[in-house]
PDB file of N, CA, C and O in Angstrom:
ATOM      1  N   MET A   1     111.537 -10.468 -24.985  1.00  0.00           N
ATOM      2  CA  MET A   1     111.205  -9.762 -23.765  1.00  0.00           C
ATOM      3  C   MET A   1     110.352  -8.525 -24.058  1.00  0.00           C
ATOM      4  O   MET A   1     109.353  -8.273 -23.385  1.00  0.00           O
ATOM      5  N   LYS A   2     110.766  -7.758 -25.076  1.00  0.00           N
ATOM      6  CA  LYS A   2     110.001  -6.571 -25.442  1.00  0.00           C
ATOM      7  C   LYS A   2     108.589  -6.947 -25.885  1.00  0.00           C
ATOM      8  O   LYS A   2     107.618  -6.262 -25.566  1.00  0.00           O
ATOM      9  N   LYS A   3     108.499  -8.044 -26.624  1.00  0.00           N
ATOM     10  CA  LYS A   3     107.203  -8.483 -27.138  1.00  0.00           C
ATOM     11  C   LYS A   3     106.262  -8.831 -25.984  1.00  0.00           C
ATOM     12  O   LYS A   3     105.080  -8.490 -26.024  1.00  0.00           O
ATOM     13  N   THR A   4     106.771  -9.497 -24.974  1.00  0.00           N
ATOM     14  CA  THR A   4     105.966  -9.865 -23.809  1.00  0.00           C
ATOM     15  C   THR A   4     105.491  -8.620 -23.071  1.00  0.00           C
ATOM     16  O   THR A   4     104.341  -8.553 -22.635  1.00  0.00           O
ATOM     17  N   LEU A   5     106.363  -7.646 -22.932  1.00  0.00           N
ATOM     18  CA  LEU A   5     106.005  -6.399 -22.257  1.00  0.00           C
ATOM     19  C   LEU A   5     104.927  -5.642 -23.030  1.00  0.00           C
ATOM     20  O   LEU A   5     104.001  -5.092 -22.435  1.00  0.00           O
ATOM     21  N   ILE A   6     105.048  -5.617 -24.341  1.00  0.00           N
ATOM     22  CA  ILE A   6     104.050  -4.935 -25.172  1.00  0.00           C
ATOM     23  C   ILE A   6     102.698  -5.632 -25.064  1.00  0.00           C
ATOM     24  O   ILE A   6     101.666  -4.970 -24.956  1.00  0.00           O
ATOM     25  N   ILE A   7     102.698  -6.948 -25.091  1.00  0.00           N
ATOM     26  CA  ILE A   7     101.449  -7.708 -24.978  1.00  0.00           C
ATOM     27  C   ILE A   7     100.811  -7.491 -23.609  1.00  0.00           C
ATOM     28  O   ILE A   7      99.597  -7.310 -23.513  1.00  0.00           O
ATOM     29  N   ALA A   8     101.613  -7.507 -22.559  1.00  0.00           N
ATOM     30  CA  ALA A   8     101.085  -7.300 -21.206  1.00  0.00           C
ATOM     31  C   ALA A   8     100.491  -5.900 -21.059  1.00  0.00           C
ATOM     32  O   ALA A   8      99.447  -5.730 -20.431  1.00  0.00           O
ATOM     33  N   THR A   9     101.146  -4.912 -21.631  1.00  0.00           N
ATOM     34  CA  THR A   9     100.637  -3.536 -21.574  1.00  0.00           C
ATOM     35  C   THR A   9      99.323  -3.410 -22.333  1.00  0.00           C
ATOM     36  O   THR A   9      98.392  -2.750 -21.870  1.00  0.00           O
ATOM     37  N   ALA A  10      99.249  -4.041 -23.494  1.00  0.00           N
ATOM     38  CA  ALA A  10      98.017  -3.988 -24.290  1.00  0.00           C
ATOM     39  C   ALA A  10      96.867  -4.667 -23.556  1.00  0.00           C
ATOM     40  O   ALA A  10      95.747  -4.156 -23.551  1.00  0.00           O
ATOM     41  N   LEU A  11      97.133  -5.806 -22.942  1.00  0.00           N
ATOM     42  CA  LEU A  11      96.083  -6.504 -22.189  1.00  0.00           C
ATOM     43  C   LEU A  11      95.593  -5.667 -21.014  1.00  0.00           C
ATOM     44  O   LEU A  11      94.394  -5.615 -20.744  1.00  0.00           O
ATOM     45  N   ALA A  12      96.501  -5.024 -20.329  1.00  0.00           N
ATOM     46  CA  ALA A  12      96.114  -4.182 -19.191  1.00  0.00           C
ATOM     47  C   ALA A  12      95.276  -2.992 -19.655  1.00  0.00           C
ATOM     48  O   ALA A  12      94.330  -2.591 -18.977  1.00  0.00           O
ATOM     49  N   ALA A  13      95.621  -2.439 -20.796  1.00  0.00           N
ATOM     50  CA  ALA A  13      94.879  -1.285 -21.319  1.00  0.00           C
ATOM     51  C   ALA A  13      93.446  -1.658 -21.674  1.00  0.00           C
ATOM     52  O   ALA A  13      92.528  -0.866 -21.465  1.00  0.00           O
ATOM     53  N   PHE A  14      93.252  -2.860 -22.209  1.00  0.00           N
ATOM     54  CA  PHE A  14      91.903  -3.286 -22.575  1.00  0.00           C
ATOM     55  C   PHE A  14      91.118  -3.809 -21.380  1.00  0.00           C
ATOM     56  O   PHE A  14      89.891  -3.711 -21.367  1.00  0.00           O
ATOM     57  N   ALA A  15      91.781  -4.352 -20.394  1.00  0.00           N
ATOM     58  CA  ALA A  15      91.090  -4.930 -19.240  1.00  0.00           C
ATOM     59  C   ALA A  15      90.628  -3.864 -18.254  1.00  0.00           C
ATOM     60  O   ALA A  15      89.605  -4.050 -17.595  1.00  0.00           O
ATOM     61  N   THR A  16      91.338  -2.773 -18.135  1.00  0.00           N
ATOM     62  CA  THR A  16      91.003  -1.740 -17.151  1.00  0.00           C
ATOM     63  C   THR A  16      89.604  -1.152 -17.347  1.00  0.00           C
ATOM     64  O   THR A  16      88.865  -1.059 -16.367  1.00  0.00           O
ATOM     65  N   PRO A  17      89.199  -0.750 -18.558  1.00  0.00           N
ATOM     66  CA  PRO A  17      87.829  -0.240 -18.705  1.00  0.00           C
ATOM     67  C   PRO A  17      86.773  -1.301 -18.412  1.00  0.00           C
ATOM     68  O   PRO A  17      85.701  -0.982 -17.899  1.00  0.00           O
ATOM     69  N   ALA A  18      87.063  -2.540 -18.728  1.00  0.00           N
ATOM     70  CA  ALA A  18      86.102  -3.608 -18.468  1.00  0.00           C
ATOM     71  C   ALA A  18      85.911  -3.812 -16.974  1.00  0.00           C
ATOM     72  O   ALA A  18      84.813  -4.153 -16.532  1.00  0.00           O
ATOM     73  N   LEU A  19      86.955  -3.611 -16.198  1.00  0.00           N
ATOM     74  CA  LEU A  19      86.830  -3.760 -14.750  1.00  0.00           C
ATOM     75  C   LEU A  19      86.025  -2.617 -14.147  1.00  0.00           C
ATOM     76  O   LEU A  19      85.364  -2.798 -13.124  1.00  0.00           O
ATOM     77  N   ALA A  20      86.074  -1.449 -14.766  1.00  0.00           N
ATOM     78  CA  ALA A  20      85.319  -0.307 -14.259  1.00  0.00           C
ATOM     79  C   ALA A  20      83.825  -0.486 -14.486  1.00  0.00           C
ATOM     80  O   ALA A  20      83.005   0.097 -13.776  1.00  0.00           O
ATOM     81  N   MET A  21      83.481  -1.289 -15.473  1.00  0.00           N
ATOM     82  CA  MET A  21      82.071  -1.538 -15.730  1.00  0.00           C
ATOM     83  C   MET A  21      81.574  -2.577 -14.741  1.00  0.00           C
ATOM     84  O   MET A  21      82.357  -3.204 -14.029  1.00  0.00           O
ATOM     85  N   GLY A  22      80.349  -2.737 -14.711  1.00  0.00           N
ATOM     86  CA  GLY A  22      79.771  -3.716 -13.809  1.00  0.00           C
ATOM     87  C   GLY A  22      78.332  -3.360 -13.576  1.00  0.00           C
ATOM     88  O   GLY A  22      77.833  -2.389 -14.145  1.00  0.00           O
ATOM     89  N   PRO A  23      77.677  -4.099 -12.780  1.00  0.00           N
ATOM     90  CA  PRO A  23      76.273  -3.744 -12.570  1.00  0.00           C
ATOM     91  C   PRO A  23      76.144  -2.447 -11.776  1.00  0.00           C
ATOM     92  O   PRO A  23      76.852  -2.229 -10.793  1.00  0.00           O
ATOM     93  N   PHE A  24      75.243  -1.607 -12.215  1.00  0.00           N
ATOM     94  CA  PHE A  24      74.897  -0.384 -11.503  1.00  0.00           C
ATOM     95  C   PHE A  24      73.437  -0.500 -11.114  1.00  0.00           C
ATOM     96  O   PHE A  24      72.591  -0.835 -11.942  1.00  0.00           O
ATOM     97  N   TYR A  25      73.149  -0.226  -9.873  1.00  0.00           N
ATOM     98  CA  TYR A  25      71.797  -0.361  -9.350  1.00  0.00           C
ATOM     99  C   TYR A  25      71.207   1.016  -9.086  1.00  0.00           C
ATOM    100  O   TYR A  25      71.845   1.873  -8.476  1.00  0.00           O
ATOM    101  N   VAL A  26      69.985   1.213  -9.552  1.00  0.00           N
ATOM    102  CA  VAL A  26      69.250   2.439  -9.256  1.00  0.00           C
ATOM    103  C   VAL A  26      68.235   2.074  -8.188  1.00  0.00           C
ATOM    104  O   VAL A  26      67.445   1.144  -8.348  1.00  0.00           O
ATOM    105  N   MET A  27      68.271   2.827  -7.091  1.00  0.00           N
ATOM    106  CA  MET A  27      67.396   2.543  -5.954  1.00  0.00           C
ATOM    107  C   MET A  27      66.700   3.816  -5.509  1.00  0.00           C
ATOM    108  O   MET A  27      67.233   4.914  -5.670  1.00  0.00           O
ATOM    109  N   PHE A  28      65.519   3.667  -4.953  1.00  0.00           N
ATOM    110  CA  PHE A  28      64.785   4.787  -4.374  1.00  0.00           C
ATOM    111  C   PHE A  28      64.963   4.713  -2.869  1.00  0.00           C
ATOM    112  O   PHE A  28      64.582   3.728  -2.235  1.00  0.00           O
ATOM    113  N   ASP A  29      65.547   5.766  -2.298  1.00  0.00           N
ATOM    114  CA  ASP A  29      65.768   5.836  -0.854  1.00  0.00           C
ATOM    115  C   ASP A  29      64.479   6.334  -0.203  1.00  0.00           C
ATOM    116  O   ASP A  29      64.093   7.488  -0.385  1.00  0.00           O
ATOM    117  N   ASN A  30      63.821   5.469   0.549  1.00  0.00           N
ATOM    118  CA  ASN A  30      62.540   5.807   1.169  1.00  0.00           C
ATOM    119  C   ASN A  30      62.655   6.868   2.262  1.00  0.00           C
ATOM    120  O   ASN A  30      61.664   7.524   2.582  1.00  0.00           O
ATOM    121  N   THR A  31      63.839   7.049   2.840  1.00  0.00           N
ATOM    122  CA  THR A  31      63.996   8.045   3.907  1.00  0.00           C
ATOM    123  C   THR A  31      64.210   9.451   3.345  1.00  0.00           C
ATOM    124  O   THR A  31      63.655  10.418   3.865  1.00  0.00           O
ATOM    125  N   THR A  32      65.014   9.566   2.282  1.00  0.00           N
ATOM    126  CA  THR A  32      65.281  10.881   1.686  1.00  0.00           C
ATOM    127  C   THR A  32      64.351  11.191   0.518  1.00  0.00           C
ATOM    128  O   THR A  32      64.286  12.327   0.049  1.00  0.00           O
ATOM    129  N   LYS A  33      63.634  10.175   0.057  1.00  0.00           N
ATOM    130  CA  LYS A  33      62.715  10.309  -1.088  1.00  0.00           C
ATOM    131  C   LYS A  33      63.449  10.740  -2.357  1.00  0.00           C
ATOM    132  O   LYS A  33      62.933  11.528  -3.149  1.00  0.00           O
ATOM    133  N   LYS A  34      64.670  10.207  -2.536  1.00  0.00           N
ATOM    134  CA  LYS A  34      65.475  10.496  -3.719  1.00  0.00           C
ATOM    135  C   LYS A  34      66.023   9.200  -4.290  1.00  0.00           C
ATOM    136  O   LYS A  34      66.141   8.197  -3.586  1.00  0.00           O
ATOM    137  N   CYS A  35      66.353   9.231  -5.559  1.00  0.00           N
ATOM    138  CA  CYS A  35      66.977   8.075  -6.194  1.00  0.00           C
ATOM    139  C   CYS A  35      68.490   8.142  -6.000  1.00  0.00           C
ATOM    140  O   CYS A  35      69.089   9.218  -6.004  1.00  0.00           O
ATOM    141  N   VAL A  36      69.078   6.986  -5.833  1.00  0.00           N
ATOM    142  CA  VAL A  36      70.527   6.881  -5.695  1.00  0.00           C
ATOM    143  C   VAL A  36      71.015   5.771  -6.613  1.00  0.00           C
ATOM    144  O   VAL A  36      70.262   4.868  -6.978  1.00  0.00           O
ATOM    145  N   MET A  37      72.299   5.855  -6.982  1.00  0.00           N
ATOM    146  CA  MET A  37      72.906   4.838  -7.816  1.00  0.00           C
ATOM    147  C   MET A  37      74.066   4.221  -7.046  1.00  0.00           C
ATOM    148  O   MET A  37      74.803   4.918  -6.348  1.00  0.00           O
ATOM    149  N   SER A  38      74.220   2.901  -7.182  1.00  0.00           N
ATOM    150  CA  SER A  38      75.272   2.201  -6.458  1.00  0.00           C
ATOM    151  C   SER A  38      75.766   1.033  -7.294  1.00  0.00           C
ATOM    152  O   SER A  38      75.058   0.542  -8.173  1.00  0.00           O
ATOM    153  N   GLN A  39      76.989   0.592  -7.013  1.00  0.00           N
ATOM    154  CA  GLN A  39      77.514  -0.597  -7.678  1.00  0.00           C
ATOM    155  C   GLN A  39      77.265  -1.850  -6.845  1.00  0.00           C
ATOM    156  O   GLN A  39      77.645  -2.947  -7.254  1.00  0.00           O
ATOM    157  N   THR A  40      76.643  -1.704  -5.703  1.00  0.00           N
ATOM    158  CA  THR A  40      76.279  -2.864  -4.891  1.00  0.00           C
ATOM    159  C   THR A  40      74.764  -2.921  -4.763  1.00  0.00           C
ATOM    160  O   THR A  40      74.092  -1.893  -4.671  1.00  0.00           O
ATOM    161  N   ALA A  41      74.252  -4.117  -4.758  1.00  0.00           N
ATOM    162  CA  ALA A  41      72.806  -4.304  -4.654  1.00  0.00           C
ATOM    163  C   ALA A  41      72.330  -3.885  -3.264  1.00  0.00           C
ATOM    164  O   ALA A  41      73.058  -4.046  -2.285  1.00  0.00           O
ATOM    165  N   PRO A  42      71.129  -3.356  -3.175  1.00  0.00           N
ATOM    166  CA  PRO A  42      70.621  -2.936  -1.865  1.00  0.00           C
ATOM    167  C   PRO A  42      70.356  -4.136  -0.970  1.00  0.00           C
ATOM    168  O   PRO A  42      69.811  -5.147  -1.413  1.00  0.00           O
ATOM    169  N   THR A  43      70.745  -4.014   0.285  1.00  0.00           N
ATOM    170  CA  THR A  43      70.485  -5.086   1.250  1.00  0.00           C
ATOM    171  C   THR A  43      69.390  -4.689   2.225  1.00  0.00           C
ATOM    172  O   THR A  43      68.698  -5.549   2.769  1.00  0.00           O
ATOM    173  N   ASP A  44      69.232  -3.402   2.446  1.00  0.00           N
ATOM    174  CA  ASP A  44      68.203  -2.904   3.361  1.00  0.00           C
ATOM    175  C   ASP A  44      66.939  -2.608   2.551  1.00  0.00           C
ATOM    176  O   ASP A  44      66.753  -1.492   2.066  1.00  0.00           O
ATOM    177  N   THR A  45      66.080  -3.607   2.409  1.00  0.00           N
ATOM    178  CA  THR A  45      64.883  -3.450   1.578  1.00  0.00           C
ATOM    179  C   THR A  45      63.843  -2.540   2.218  1.00  0.00           C
ATOM    180  O   THR A  45      62.938  -2.070   1.529  1.00  0.00           O
ATOM    181  N   ALA A  46      63.951  -2.282   3.509  1.00  0.00           N
ATOM    182  CA  ALA A  46      63.027  -1.348   4.155  1.00  0.00           C
ATOM    183  C   ALA A  46      63.385   0.092   3.785  1.00  0.00           C
ATOM    184  O   ALA A  46      62.508   0.950   3.682  1.00  0.00           O
ATOM    185  N   LYS A  47      64.676   0.349   3.588  1.00  0.00           N
ATOM    186  CA  LYS A  47      65.131   1.704   3.262  1.00  0.00           C
ATOM    187  C   LYS A  47      65.162   1.950   1.754  1.00  0.00           C
ATOM    188  O   LYS A  47      64.827   3.045   1.302  1.00  0.00           O
ATOM    189  N   PHE A  48      65.561   0.945   0.972  1.00  0.00           N
ATOM    190  CA  PHE A  48      65.738   1.115  -0.469  1.00  0.00           C
ATOM    191  C   PHE A  48      64.773   0.250  -1.266  1.00  0.00           C
ATOM    192  O   PHE A  48      64.563  -0.921  -0.951  1.00  0.00           O
ATOM    193  N   ALA A  49      64.195   0.835  -2.292  1.00  0.00           N
ATOM    194  CA  ALA A  49      63.378   0.091  -3.249  1.00  0.00           C
ATOM    195  C   ALA A  49      64.175  -0.006  -4.548  1.00  0.00           C
ATOM    196  O   ALA A  49      64.584   1.012  -5.107  1.00  0.00           O
ATOM    197  N   MET A  50      64.394  -1.231  -5.027  1.00  0.00           N
ATOM    198  CA  MET A  50      65.166  -1.452  -6.250  1.00  0.00           C
ATOM    199  C   MET A  50      64.376  -0.934  -7.449  1.00  0.00           C
ATOM    200  O   MET A  50      63.217  -1.298  -7.651  1.00  0.00           O
ATOM    201  N   MET A  51      65.020  -0.084  -8.237  1.00  0.00           N
ATOM    202  CA  MET A  51      64.374   0.485  -9.422  1.00  0.00           C
ATOM    203  C   MET A  51      64.904  -0.144 -10.708  1.00  0.00           C
ATOM    204  O   MET A  51      64.252  -0.068 -11.750  1.00  0.00           O
ATOM    205  N   GLY A  52      66.087  -0.765 -10.641  1.00  0.00           N
ATOM    206  CA  GLY A  52      66.629  -1.419 -11.827  1.00  0.00           C
ATOM    207  C   GLY A  52      68.112  -1.694 -11.717  1.00  0.00           C
ATOM    208  O   GLY A  52      68.819  -1.087 -10.913  1.00  0.00           O
ATOM    209  N   GLU A  53      68.572  -2.629 -12.549  1.00  0.00           N
ATOM    210  CA  GLU A  53      69.989  -2.990 -12.634  1.00  0.00           C
ATOM    211  C   GLU A  53      70.439  -2.730 -14.066  1.00  0.00           C
ATOM    212  O   GLU A  53      69.757  -3.111 -15.017  1.00  0.00           O
ATOM    213  N   TYR A  54      71.601  -2.075 -14.216  1.00  0.00           N
ATOM    214  CA  TYR A  54      72.078  -1.670 -15.531  1.00  0.00           C
ATOM    215  C   TYR A  54      73.544  -2.050 -15.693  1.00  0.00           C
ATOM    216  O   TYR A  54      74.285  -2.134 -14.714  1.00  0.00           O
ATOM    217  N   LYS A  55      73.957  -2.278 -16.941  1.00  0.00           N
ATOM    218  CA  LYS A  55      75.319  -2.724 -17.222  1.00  0.00           C
ATOM    219  C   LYS A  55      76.348  -1.608 -17.112  1.00  0.00           C
ATOM    220  O   LYS A  55      77.486  -1.851 -16.711  1.00  0.00           O
ATOM    221  N   THR A  56      75.961  -0.397 -17.462  1.00  0.00           N
ATOM    222  CA  THR A  56      76.906   0.718 -17.418  1.00  0.00           C
ATOM    223  C   THR A  56      76.336   1.867 -16.598  1.00  0.00           C
ATOM    224  O   THR A  56      75.128   1.958 -16.380  1.00  0.00           O
ATOM    225  N   GLU A  57      77.221   2.730 -16.154  1.00  0.00           N
ATOM    226  CA  GLU A  57      76.806   3.899 -15.380  1.00  0.00           C
ATOM    227  C   GLU A  57      75.965   4.840 -16.239  1.00  0.00           C
ATOM    228  O   GLU A  57      75.008   5.447 -15.758  1.00  0.00           O
ATOM    229  N   ALA A  58      76.334   4.954 -17.520  1.00  0.00           N
ATOM    230  CA  ALA A  58      75.580   5.823 -18.426  1.00  0.00           C
ATOM    231  C   ALA A  58      74.145   5.328 -18.584  1.00  0.00           C
ATOM    232  O   ALA A  58      73.209   6.127 -18.598  1.00  0.00           O
ATOM    233  N   ASP A  59      73.971   4.010 -18.702  1.00  0.00           N
ATOM    234  CA  ASP A  59      72.620   3.445 -18.807  1.00  0.00           C
ATOM    235  C   ASP A  59      71.812   3.731 -17.546  1.00  0.00           C
ATOM    236  O   ASP A  59      70.631   4.070 -17.621  1.00  0.00           O
ATOM    237  N   ALA A  60      72.450   3.595 -16.397  1.00  0.00           N
ATOM    238  CA  ALA A  60      71.757   3.833 -15.125  1.00  0.00           C
ATOM    239  C   ALA A  60      71.354   5.300 -14.993  1.00  0.00           C
ATOM    240  O   ALA A  60      70.245   5.601 -14.550  1.00  0.00           O
ATOM    241  N   LYS A  61      72.246   6.212 -15.374  1.00  0.00           N
ATOM    242  CA  LYS A  61      71.927   7.643 -15.298  1.00  0.00           C
ATOM    243  C   LYS A  61      70.784   8.003 -16.241  1.00  0.00           C
ATOM    244  O   LYS A  61      69.892   8.771 -15.883  1.00  0.00           O
ATOM    245  N   MET A  62      70.817   7.440 -17.455  1.00  0.00           N
ATOM    246  CA  MET A  62      69.765   7.722 -18.413  1.00  0.00           C
ATOM    247  C   MET A  62      68.418   7.197 -17.901  1.00  0.00           C
ATOM    248  O   MET A  62      67.391   7.859 -18.050  1.00  0.00           O
ATOM    249  N   ALA A  63      68.432   6.021 -17.306  1.00  0.00           N
ATOM    250  CA  ALA A  63      67.200   5.451 -16.760  1.00  0.00           C
ATOM    251  C   ALA A  63      66.669   6.294 -15.606  1.00  0.00           C
ATOM    252  O   ALA A  63      65.460   6.503 -15.495  1.00  0.00           O
ATOM    253  N   MET A  64      67.563   6.780 -14.746  1.00  0.00           N
ATOM    254  CA  MET A  64      67.145   7.615 -13.619  1.00  0.00           C
ATOM    255  C   MET A  64      66.434   8.882 -14.091  1.00  0.00           C
ATOM    256  O   MET A  64      65.454   9.316 -13.485  1.00  0.00           O
ATOM    257  N   HIS A  65      66.934   9.468 -15.175  1.00  0.00           N
ATOM    258  CA  HIS A  65      66.326  10.702 -15.686  1.00  0.00           C
ATOM    259  C   HIS A  65      64.920  10.455 -16.216  1.00  0.00           C
ATOM    260  O   HIS A  65      64.100  11.372 -16.253  1.00  0.00           O
ATOM    261  N   GLY A  66      64.637   9.222 -16.624  1.00  0.00           N
ATOM    262  CA  GLY A  66      63.321   8.911 -17.158  1.00  0.00           C
ATOM    263  C   GLY A  66      62.333   8.389 -16.135  1.00  0.00           C
ATOM    264  O   GLY A  66      61.151   8.240 -16.444  1.00  0.00           O
ATOM    265  N   MET A  67      62.789   8.107 -14.922  1.00  0.00           N
ATOM    266  CA  MET A  67      61.912   7.552 -13.889  1.00  0.00           C
ATOM    267  C   MET A  67      61.143   8.661 -13.177  1.00  0.00           C
ATOM    268  O   MET A  67      61.722   9.663 -12.757  1.00  0.00           O
ATOM    269  N   THR A  68      59.851   8.473 -13.049  1.00  0.00           N
ATOM    270  CA  THR A  68      58.997   9.473 -12.406  1.00  0.00           C
ATOM    271  C   THR A  68      59.392   9.707 -10.954  1.00  0.00           C
ATOM    272  O   THR A  68      59.408  10.849 -10.497  1.00  0.00           O
ATOM    273  N   LYS A  69      59.709   8.647 -10.226  1.00  0.00           N
ATOM    274  CA  LYS A  69      60.081   8.786  -8.812  1.00  0.00           C
ATOM    275  C   LYS A  69      61.390   9.548  -8.629  1.00  0.00           C
ATOM    276  O   LYS A  69      61.622  10.148  -7.580  1.00  0.00           O
ATOM    277  N   CYS A  70      62.235   9.524  -9.639  1.00  0.00           N
ATOM    278  CA  CYS A  70      63.562  10.139  -9.524  1.00  0.00           C
ATOM    279  C   CYS A  70      63.575  11.623  -9.884  1.00  0.00           C
ATOM    280  O   CYS A  70      64.624  12.264  -9.816  1.00  0.00           O
ATOM    281  N   LYS A  71      62.436  12.169 -10.262  1.00  0.00           N
ATOM    282  CA  LYS A  71      62.411  13.586 -10.674  1.00  0.00           C
ATOM    283  C   LYS A  71      62.105  14.493  -9.524  1.00  0.00           C
ATOM    284  O   LYS A  71      62.046  15.711  -9.698  1.00  0.00           O
TER     285      LYS A  71
END
């Protein structure tokens, strides 16, 4: 019983950070003229221009800092 509990706890500990990751989208908001980051893809293509899709939030933030439109 203890062994099962330890294994379940270990699996939960490793799975939680993986669930927090996911695609991060960098978009240019045409109304505010600013870049925004979201975990959902833009659906309103008139308002948002897709700038890129990234695996982690850190990658998306780093990319935003390098984009001319986002400065």
